C-alpha positions in Angstrom: 113.6 173.4 41.0 113.7 176.7 42.3 114.0 175.2 46.3 116.9 173.2 45.0 118.9 176.6 43.2 118.3 178.5 46.1 119.8 175.7 48.7 123.0 175.0 46.6 123.7 178.9 46.2 122.8 179.1 49.9 125.3 176.0 50.6 128.0 178.0 48.1 127.6 180.9 50.2 128.4 179.7 53.3 131.1 177.5 52.2 133.0 180.6 51.3 132.7 182.4 54.5 136.0 182.4 56.3 135.9 180.2 59.2 133.0 177.8 58.1 134.6 177.2 54.9 137.6 175.5 56.8 135.5 173.4 58.9 137.3 169.8 57.8 134.9 167.3 57.1 131.5 169.0 57.2 131.1 169.9 53.1 131.9 166.2 52.1 130.0 164.8 55.0 127.2 167.2 53.9 126.9 166.4 50.4 127.1 162.6 51.0 124.2 162.9 54.0 122.4 165.0 51.3 122.5 162.0 48.8 121.5 159.4 51.5 119.0 161.6 53.1 117.4 162.4 49.4 117.4 158.7 48.7 116.0 157.6 51.9 113.0 159.7 51.6 113.3 163.2 50.7 115.2 164.3 53.9 118.5 165.7 52.1 118.6 169.0 54.4 118.6 166.4 57.7 120.8 164.6 56.0 123.0 167.0 55.2 123.1 168.2 58.8 124.1 165.0 59.7 126.8 164.5 57.8 128.4 167.7 58.3 128.1 166.6 61.9 129.6 163.2 61.3 132.3 164.5 58.8 133.3 166.9 61.1 133.9 164.6 64.2 135.6 161.8 61.8 138.3 164.8 60.7 138.7 165.6 64.1 139.8 161.8 65.0 141.4 161.8 61.6 143.6 164.7 62.7 144.2 163.7 66.4 145.3 160.0 65.5 148.2 161.9 62.7 149.4 164.1 65.7 148.9 161.1 68.1 151.5 159.3 65.2 153.5 161.9 64.6 154.4 162.5 68.3 155.0 158.6 69.1 157.2 158.5 65.7 159.4 162.1 67.5 159.3 159.7 70.9 161.0 156.6 68.9 163.4 158.8 67.4 164.7 160.7 70.7 164.9 157.4 72.4 167.0 155.7 69.1 169.2 158.7 69.1 170.1 158.2 73.1 170.8 155.0 73.0 173.0 155.1 69.6 174.9 157.7 71.4 178.8 156.9 71.5 180.1 156.0 75.3 182.1 158.4 77.0 186.2 157.4 76.6 187.8 156.2 79.5 
């Protein structure tokens, strides 16, 4: 029990550090990984580490996809405004 409490307090302290707490996806992935690691054979720490890496990777992919979609939408709007422009008067 003492080790679990120490792990929880340590994780909370690290999460509150600037920069570490902003690593998108890491905390959620670590929580899921810890549970899966524990259930799979009492490897909660290894599961948390792997979950953090995977969660951060997935969050980075989602951010990149969101940025690509926004850029694509901006290009489509720019092309749409060019085609709807009124032709010059003769």
